[in-house]
Phi, psi and omega in degrees: 000319180296322179295320179297317179295323180296331180276318187278321187303312179301322179294318179297315180298320179295320179296317179298318181296315183290338181263000183278159178301334181296338181297331180297337180270356184266144172238105190256136174243167177234160178205148177255098183295330179295316178295321179295317181294313182292329184269351183287132184296331179289333175295314179297320179296316180294320180293325176296318178296321178295318178297319178297318179295319179297320179298321178296316180293322177297319179297317179295321179296317179299324177297317178297316182293323177297316179295323178296319179296320178297320179295323178296320179294320178296319179300318180294321178296321178295321177297315180298319181293324181290340180269000182291114182283352182280346181261168182289162179298320179297319180293321178297321179297320179297317181290325176297320178294321178297321178294319179296320178296319180293322177300317179297320177298319180297316179298319177296320180295319179298317178297318180295321180293318178298317178296320178298317180301312181298318180293322179296316178297319179295320180296312179295320179297315180294320179295320178296316181297317178297318180300312181297315182297314181296318182290319178299322178298316180296316181296316180299319179296319180294318178297315181299316181297316180292320180296316179296319181295328181270359177083018178280142179260348180206144174233125181255133178276112182286349180271354184283145174246154178268187183296340179269007179061035173237161184297136177293322180268112182282321181218141178207122182279353176079002184292327182251029181279128184260001188304307184298318182293317181292320180296320178297321178295316181296322184271002180296331181262015181293140177301148182298323183270013181294130179294124183274353180276152181293136175282149181286158179292157183260106180283157179286150177289141176230125181231129179243126178241144180236157178291147181292000000 
């Protein structure tokens, strides 16, 4: 019942508000925040920076994995050498100890790689969150300024969904939509050489380590 109320109540309240006499005093505009975010040149710039950072972390990760593989090969050779029955018992013991030492190095390397992966993911996640937060603030400020200048008392985001995962805005004739105007304003200061194509999404780093 509580879940049903959580879904229905906001819709009911919005319906009551929109049907109230106070609505006659409202001048409402709409905007698509998703289009503004995706189309803003600073979003593309930030995503490019994120991709560059991820590429650096991937390169560093590949170096760790390459070294780990070499250590595994060395470890196997030491094991094979320690099993050689043609050598003395003392020599076999020395080689077994060398293999054990290499095994310990491998375990330490695996632990370090896992820690690196977690830190890399945390770094990219935090950088992504900061980027989104800063850009949303800029977009919101631009929308607010344009709305106030035009005398609007409210701006509704047509890209928003409610708790039922359906659009909050059921109908909109688009006459008071500010998206295109705000986007043009935001991109007016874009660098001339700014890449106009969408940057790809930044996937999380994935590192798999196995026991030697």
